[in-house]
N, C-alpha and C positions, 0 to 999 in steps of 0.2 A: 588808561586813558590813550595812551598812544597805541597799543595794542587794537584797543576798540576801533580807533581811527583806521587804522591798517585794515581790519576785516572789514569794515565799512566799504573802504575803497575797492578792495577785492569784488567784494559783493555787486559795486557798481559798474567794475571792468568786465564780470565775467560774460555779461551776454556776446562783449565785443571779442572777447577770447577766444570764446565757443565758437563764433563764426568762422576762425581760420582753422579750428580742428579737423581732421579728418575723421570721415565716417565709415563704418565697415558693415558687410552682410556676411552671415556665416550660417552654417546650418546642416542639417543632417537628414538623408533621404532615406526613406523606410517604404518597404513593400511586404505586404503579408507578413508584418510583424518583424521582419529582417531588414538589415543594412542593405542598400541598393547601390552596387558599383556601377561604374561606366555609366552615369546617366548624364546626358549631355544638357549643361548649363547655359544660359546666356542671360546677361545682364545689359538692359540698354538704357539709356536716360538721355539727357539733352547733350548734345556733343560727347557721348561716351556709349561705347559698346564693346564687352568683353565676355568671350565665352571659356569653358574650363570643362572637365569632366569629371565626376565626382569620384573619390579615391576608393580602395578596398572597404574600407569601413562606413560609405555612404557619406562622406563630409566634401563640404565644399566651403570657399571663403572668398571675398572680394575686398581689398583693402583700399586705402586712400581714395575714398569715396568722398565727393564733393556733397553737399547738402542739396535736394531736390527730389523730382520723381523720377522712379524707376520701374522698369517692367521687368519682374524676373520669370523666365520661361524654362521648364525643364521639359525633356523628352527622353523616353527611354523604351527600347525596343520591348514589346510586348504590352506597354501600359499607356494609359491616356495621358495626353499633355497636361501640364499644369501651368496656369498663368496667374500673375499676382501682380496687382500695383502696390508699390511702396513708397509712401511720403518720408523721405530719411531727413531727419534732423541733423544739424553740425555736430560733430563728436558722437553722434549716436553709435552704439556697438550692437545691432541687430543680430538676435540669434533666434534660430526657430527649426523645428523638426517638421518636417513636410512628409506625408504619407499620400503615394502615389496607387491608383486605382488602376485594376489590370484593364486591357483594351481586348476583350475577347474576340471582338470582331475585325481588330488592326483598322478601325476607321483613323486613327491618328496616326499611323505609320507614314513616314514620308515617300514620297515617290518621285519620280522624275521625269517618266516617260510623257505625261501630258503637257509639259511646257517647256522641257530641257532644262528646268530649274527643280532645285527641292520645294516641293509644298507637301503638306499634309493631305493625305488621300481624299478626307471629306471636303477639303476647302479647295481641292483643284477645280478650276473653271470648265475643265474637260473630265468626264467620267473616264476614270481609270479603274478597272479591275485588277485584283491582285490576286494570283496564285500561290498562295505561301508554300513554306517547306511543310507546314503542318499537313496540308492538303493532300501532298504526297505520301505523307506517312499513313495517315487514316485510310488513303484509298489504296494503299499497296501499288501506288504507280511506280515503276521501275526505270521508266525513261520519260522524257519530255513529251512525247508523242500520248502516252497514257493520261497525263496529268493535265493536258489541255482541254478534255471534255470537260472539266469542272469549272468552267469560265462562261457568263453569260455570252449566248451567241456564237460559241465558238464549238464546232465538230470537228474531229479527226476520223478520216476514214480512209481503208485500206483498198488500194486500186490494183492489186496484181495478185494473182496466185501464186505465182512464181517466186517472185522476188520480194513480195510485202511491201511494195512502194506504196508510203501513206503522204496525205497531204492534209493541210488544215483549209477548214472552209469557216470563213468569219463572215455571219450576217448573211448566210446565203451564197456568198462568191468564194469561189476556188481559190488553190493556194497562191498562185500566180500574184493575185490582187492583194496579198499582204505583203509586209515587212517584216522579216526575222532579224532582229537586233542581238547583239551580243554584248553587253554592259554597255548599251546605248551607240554600237557602232554597228554601221550596216555592210560588215564582213561575211554574212551569212550567206555563201555564194551560189549561184544557180545551180552549180553541179552538187554541192555538199546539202543543198535544200531537196535533192530526189529522196535522200533516205535518211536526211541528217535529224529529222524529228525523233526518230526511234534511236539513232545513234548517242543522243545525248543523254547522260544517264542522270537520275533524279538526285543523286547526291551531290552533283556538281553544282546545283541550281540552290540559290538561296531564297529567290523569288522570281516571280514572271509576272511583270506588268503589262496589262492589254489596254490599247485604246482603240475602240473601234471606230469607223468611218473614217471620213478625209481630215478629222482632227489632228492627226499626226504627221499634216505635210510638213512640218520642221524637220522633218528626218528625210523626207524625201517624197515628191510627189506621185510617184509609182504605189504608195500605200493607200488606194483607194478602198478596200475593205478595211485597213487598220494596220497597227505596229503589235508585234509581240516581241516584247523586250527580256531578254533572259540575263538576270543579274546574278552572276555567280556568287560564291561564299567569301564574305569579307572576313578578314580576324578582328573579333571582339574581345575574347578572353582566352585564357589558355586553356584548351579542350583536346580531347582525343577520342576516336570514335570507331570501332571495327565492327563490320556486321556480314551476316551470310542468311543468305534468302534461298531457301529450297521449293521450287514450285514443281508441280506435276500436271502438264497441259491434258485434257481429258482424262485426269488422274493416271496416267499413264507415261507420258513424255516430259524427260526432264528439262527444267529452265532453272539454272542455278547463278546466283549473282553472288561476288564478294564486293564488299565497299569499306572504304578507309576515307575517313576526315579527322583532320587535325588543324588547330591554331597556336601560333606563338606569338606572343605581346609583350614589349619591353616593359619594365615595371613603371616608368613614367609615362606608359601609353604613347609614346611618339613614333612607334614603328611597330610593325607585327606583320606576319605572313600566316595564311590558311594553304592548305595543301589537300587534295583529294586525290583518290585512284578507286577504280572500278573495274570489275572483270565480269562478264557475262557469258556462259556458255548454255547454248538452247539447241536441244535438238528438232530437227524436222517432223512435223506431224502431218497424216494423211488423214482427212476429215472422211471420206467416202471409201475407202478401201481400194481405190484405182491403182495404187501404187505410185501415185503423184502426191506431192506434198501441198497443203494447204497452209500451212504456218513453216516458215523458213529454217534452216538452220544458222545460226549466229554464233559467232566468237567474237566478242569486244573488250578490248582494253582502253582505256581512257586515263588518263592523269594529268593534272594540272597545280596551279597554285595563283594565288592572289597576295599581293605585298604592297604594304604602303609606308611611308617615310614622312611624318609631320616635319619637314625642316625647320620651320619656324610657326610661330604662333599664327601666321598670315599665308604660308606656304605648305604645299602637299604633294608629295611624287608619289604615283602609283603604276604599279606595273603587274600584268598577269600575264598567264600562258597556259597553252592545253595542247594535247596530242591525243588525237581519237585514230586507234587501229581496229578495222573492221572487217569481218569476213563472214559474207553472206551467202546462200546457196537453197535454190528450190529448184523443183523437179521429181526427177528419180534415177535411179540407180547410183546412189551415193557414193558406192563404193569404186566407181569408175571415173575415168576423167571425163570433163563436161561433154567432150564431142564425142565420147562413145555411148552416149546415153539417148534416148527417145527425145527429152528435151530439159535442158538446165538452163537457169538464169542465175550466175556467179557473179558475185562484185567482191573486190577486194579494194577499201578503202585506206589510205592514209591522211591524215588532216593535221596540220600543225597551224597554230594560230596564236596572236597576242597582241595586246595593246600597252602603251605607255601614254601617260598622262601627267600633265604638272598643272595645278591651278595656283594662284596668286590673287592675293586680295590686298586691296589698298590699306592704309594707315587706320582708315575711317570705316573699312569694310563696305563702303559704297560702291567700290568698284572691283570687278572678277575679273580676271584673264584666264582661261582654259585654253591650253593646246594639246593635242593628242596626234596619236599616228598608230594605226591598226594595221593587220595583215592575215590573212589566211591563205594559205597553200593547200592544195587538195591533188591527190592523186589516185586515178580509179584504174584498175585492171578489170575487164569485164570479160563476161561471154554470155550471148544470146543465141540458141540454137540447138541444134542436135541432130539425130538422125544418121549419127556414122556407128561403124562397128569396132569391135575388139579385133584386131588384124590379126590373122595367123601369119607364120612363116611362109613365104611365097605370094600371098593374097596381094592383088594389084589394087589401087586407089580407083574406086569407082566415082560416080559425080556425086552421089550423095555424101560420101566420105569427104570429097573436097570441098562441099558445102558447108559441112559441118566442122570442118578443121579451119575455115576462115571466119568462123562467127566470133573470133577472140578480137577484143577492141582496149585501147587504152585511151586515158583522157586525163587532162591536166586542167587546174582552174588556180588562178590567182585573182586574188579580192585584196585591194588597199584602200582604206578609208584615212583621210589624213587632214586635219582642220585646226580653226581658232574659234574661239567664243568669248565675247566680250559682253559683260553685265553691268548697266550702270543703272544704281537706285538713284533716281534725282531727288526724290523724297518718299516718305512712306507710303506715297499712294501709286507712285508710278516706276515702274521697272523697265528698262528696256534692254533688249536682247538682239544682239548684231552677231552672224557669224558666216563663214564660208568655209566649204569644205570640197575635196577632191575625191572622188571615189572612180577606182579603175579596177575595171574585169577583165580578163582574158582567159577564155576558154577554148581549149582545142579537144575535140572529140574524135578520134579516128576507128573507123572499122574497116579495114582496106578490103578484107575480104567482101562485103556488102557492097563496095565501093561509095562509101559515105564518109565525109568530111565536114565537120562544123568548126571554122576557126574564125572567132569574133572577138574583137576587142571593143569596149564601150568605156568611154571617159565623161563624166560627169562633172561640171564644176557647178555648186550649188552655193547660192549666197541668200540668207534669209534676215529677216527682222521682225521682231515680235515686240509689240507693246501691251504691258499688263497694266492697267488703270483700274483703281480702287475711287472712283469719285465721292461715294460714301461707304458707309459702314455696309450697307446691305448689296451694293452693286459692284460687280467685278467686269471688267471688259477685257477680253484677249483679242489683239488684232494685229495681223501679219502675213505676210506671203514669203513665197520661196520661188527665184529665177534658177530653174536649171538650164544649164547649156551643155546639150548631148550630144557626144560625137560617136557615131557608130561604124565600125568598119568590120566587115564580114565576108566571109567567103563559105557557101554551102553548096555542097558537091553531093548529088546522088547520082550513081552510076554516069549517064550521059548528059544529066541536067546538071548546070552551072548557073547558082544566082549569086552573082557579087552584091554588096551591098554597101553602099557610103551616104550615110544618112547624118544631117548635122540638124539639131533641133533647138530651139529656143522656147522653152514653156514656163509660163509664169502661173503660179497656182496659191490664189489668196485662200486667207483663213481668217474667221471670226467666229469667236465663242462669249457668251456672255452668261455670267451667274449672278442670281439673285436671290437673297435671303428673305422669304416672304416671314420667317419667322427663324428663332434662333434653332429651330427643329426641322423646317421644311426648306429645300433650296430647289430651286428650278434652274434649269439650264437649256442653252439651244445652241446649236453650231452649224456653220454653214463652211464647207471646203471643195475645191476642185482638186482633181488629179489625172493621171496619164500614165497609159503605160507606151512604152515605146516599141515601134517594130524590130522585134529582136527574139533571139532565143531563151525561154525561160526553162525553168527545172523540169516541166512535162515534156519538153522536147528533147532533153537528155535520158529520159526514161526509155525504154524500149520494150513494148509489150509483143507477147506472140499470140499468134491465131493459127489455129492450124499446123502448129509446129514451124511455121515461119514468121520473122520478125516485122513488125510494121513500124515505120519510121514517120516523123512529121517533119514536113518542109513549110517553108515560108511562101506565102503567095508574093509573085513580082509587085503586085499594086498594094501589099500591105500597108493600111494607113495607121497613124497613131488612135490609139484607143482613148476617148477622155469620159471626164465623169463629174457627176455633180452630185454632193451627199448633203442631205439635212437630217440632224437629230435634233430631238427636244425630248426632255426627261424633268420628272420631278422626283425629289429624293426625300425620303422621311428618316429623321434618326432621332432615337430618344434613349437616355441611359437614366434610370431612376429605379430605385429599391432592389438595387443588384440585377437588374435586367437590361441587358443593351440589345437595341433592336435598330435595322436598317432596311427600308423599302425603297426599292426603283420602280418607276415605269418609265419606259425609255421606247420612244417611237424613232423609227429611221426609214430614209426613204434614199435610195442610189438610184440615179438614171445614167445609163452607159451608149455614148454614141459609138458607133464602129466599133462594137465587141468583138473581140477574137473567138472563132468558131473551130472546132475540128471538123470536117466533112471530107466525104468524097474519096474514101480509099480506092485506089488503084492499084491492081497487083503488076508487077514489072518482070520481066523475062526472065529473071534470075531467082523468081519466086517471092521475092519482098514484096509488102503493099507499102504505098505512099499516102499518107494522109495531109492532107492541105490545111496549112492555118490561113484561115482569110478574116475578112471584117463580116459581120453581120449588119442588119439594117437599124437594130437598137435594141435595148433590154431595161428592164427595172428591177429592183428588187426593195421590196418595202415591208415593214413589219413593227413587231412591238416585242420588247424584251421586258420579263417581269423577274426581279429579283425579290427576294425575302429571306432576311437573316435575323436571326433571334440567339441569344444567349443568355440562359437564365444562369447567373453565376457562373461559377467553375464548373459545375454539373453538367449542365447542358449545352450544346452547340448545333445549332440547325441553321444549314445553309441550302439554298433552293434556287434556281432560276427555270424559266420557261421561254421558249421563242416562238412566236407564232408570225409566219411570212409567207409570201408569195414571191415567185422569180418567174418572171414571164419576158419573151420576146416581142418585140413591138409587131411582127410579123413571123408566120410561121416558117421555121428553119429547115433545110432539108440535110437530113445525116447520111441518107443513101440514095443513089440514083440507079434505076435500072439499065442495063444495057439496051439498043436499040430492039433486039428479038426478046428481050425478058419481059413477060405480061405481068410482073408483080408491079405495084404501085411505089413509088418513092414512099421512104421513111420520112415524115416530117416530125416538128416537134414546137409547141408554143412556149414550153417549158423549160426552163434551166434544169439540165439532167442532175442528176444524185443530190438535189435539193430538197429534201422533207419541209412539208407545211408546220409542221410541230416537231419541236427536239426541246430536251432540257436535261437537268441532272438533280441531285440531292444528296446532301450528306448530313449524318446526325451522328454525333459525337456523346457520349455518356461515360461519365467520371464519377463512379458511386463514391469510391476510395481514391486516395492520390496514386496508388501504385496500380491501380486498374483502370484500362481505357478499352472501352468496346464502342465500336464505331459499325455503322452501316451506309452503304452508298450507292447511287443508281444511277445509269445514264438511260435514256428514254429517247427512242428514234422512232420517228412517225414515217409512214409510207413515202416513197418517191421514185420517180421514174429512173431505169436503170437500163443503160444500151447492152445490147445482146446481138452478137454475131452467131448465126444459126446455119450458115450456108459458106464455108470457108473459101470454096472455090470461085464464088462471086463477091464475097463479102457482104452477104446479105445482112443487114442489122436490123431488129426489130426492138422495139421499147418493151419493159418488161415493169408493171408494177410490184413493188417490194412489199413484203408485210412488214408490220411495226415491229420493235424488239425492246424490251426491258430487260437492261442487263444490270445484276443486283449483287454487291459484294458485302462480305462480313469479314470483320476482324476483331480479335480481341489481344491485348498485350498486357503484360504484367511488369513491374519494374522492381527489381531487388537492389536495396542500398546498401554499400558495404561502406560504412563508415561516412564521412560527409564529402568524399570526394568522388566514390566508385559506383557505378550502375550497372546492371546486369538485366536485359528486357529479355523475356520471351514471347514471341508472338505468334499468331497462325490464324488462318482463315479461310475463306473460299471466294474466287471471285466468279462472276456470271454464275450465281447460284441455283438458279432454272433453266441453265443451258439453252438460252435465248440465242441462237445462232442460226445462220443460214443453212437451209438443207437442200437445195438445188444446185450446187457446184457443177460446173461442167467437168467432164471425165476424159482421162487419157491424154494423151501428147497432142491430139488436134483441138484440144478445149480452148477455146476464149477466157484467156487468163486474167481480162480485164473486167469479166462478169464477177464482181466481188462487191458486198454491201453487208450492211449490220455490222455488230461487235466483231473485235478483231482477235477473238479468242473464243473458245467454249467454256464450259466449267471446269475451274483450275483451282487445285489444292495447292495450298502454301504454308510453309512453316518457317520459323527463323530466330535467329539470336543478335544481339546488340550487347557490347561491351563498352564502356567507355567511362573517360574522365569528365565529371561535371563542371 
């Protein structure tokens, strides 16, 4: 009887005892039938937020939990995110096995460029396009410049026969309208920007995030066309890979690259480091047998690292650094010194850069502080000229010899960015972001022989505020702005003309973006932002083209005013994942209005033989159009990605490119169209994986007709406008992977780029050519083959 009473008493007290018992949630994460390690797991509840990473067997566990409602969120690179609401009882020991589905289109992957905060790509209030490392692989892009063509609204063009100067056009606007970031830092300087797109190797890049239009003003008001954020490789797990690619331009000229990548991560995943190295040796190539190159000689060596240390569960320290050394040369007579040739453009770059950052969360993870400091130092030795002789004993120097010897120059550039960012999650609906940063850039470009000097210092203190508000489950609003205090001091010297510059600007650039979920599959977005370009030297000013064997320089008009912009975008985004098929379609319209746009015109020849082009303000311009995207994945077998841009880019009034002298009967050359801007362009990639070891891919880039300037009379700088043909560049690649045990892979690959040799066929010829008359694809038919070996 006593035993019965005791048992009865325990049963009565059990509910009260259970209330005080702690619960737990544990599980195992699987994907494709195997355990998935290094999965980010976040468990959130009332007054509770905790994150961890699954171990090598895919296991995770949360202990000492109170009864209540929790949200379990899982994310892993290459897989769709997982969200589950759990009602946890007191004392409950919940165990479960979770299978993640592959994210073939990478819509669930986290991006940072749209808002300066981590957010899933598909949920970003600003459209963010991502170029993954997979795109570089399938298109066999060796450098940043080759991979950027495979993003909506982007087009990379070559602007010089001699030196291979490239620039990015975004939604029809030229390179100076875009901002290039490295790991979200604005240290990609003006000097590095001249040739930097081709300098950065593909194996340095983990992914590229692209925000078009003024929606990226949080990084700077000068990002009128948009922002390109280069994210370098982060350490995730232990790996190693070495690769060799051998290509032959026009099936005859060698282009060889050697790449190395590796990562090291501690057993507890609290610290790690990735490293990369790259070497490229490309010989020059002559397209029309005139003895002068159309593709430059390049020797590039790049290496760098990324490292992190999770000091605690709430703090993280990150450090990265890189060094790029590149030699490039174009022209003729490569066996001689530059000044002994008919024409040569030669550059030697040494670029050293790095970044350090520290992040700290509060105990409840509602507050976050990030501090950072970044810097990049660039040195450039250059030669733009020619016309000298190989002197023999007893020869005296002629005027041409002296002019050729004086064509050497040297440049130096220092770019620094340091700042502080604070995030405050007021509640689950409101996130406030505040920040301030100092950007400093000093560039010195000396060419004593040409009596040219650019000595410029730009200091910008930018402060920004941004509010992300989700008043309902369907609506997200992103509002904010940035105030830039810009101080420009400079000296621009050309022969006897000297232009001192001392400007101070205070520019406020607002931003507003709205995201609305019409359904779970259909999203609508709209954005407005303003931007500006200060009256200063940009990268195109530091590139020197040659016409008729003589150099052309750009100088600033003394009355050059700040250029302003208004940008509007609106889009519909439909995404669906069902029955093993994942699809994503985007229709985006854009309109950018420019006030006081910068123009280059009125070339004037100087007594020393060089020509000066003036950068001045135009009356106004606008670019408008649509971007269409269609992306579909049929399981793991087929992956199709495509985009087309249809646009128009015009000046409000006809602008004059060339004016005749008083006794010249020719009419001025005018245009109402922004030059080098096609009305239609786009890309396509298709990847087929019939069996796991074999991958077949086809990719293509289409460029429609466009207006291109051409100097046809070097004595008077007479310039006409040519209409280029359209081009369709098609690439094919096949790769097969052999597995050795469970750790090692050996990949053999090969293919052809520009299969149908869609290439410019009317290059100017000889030393007196207009080196700027270049359009279309950057290479002819090119055959490649290679091998990769690595620890997976």
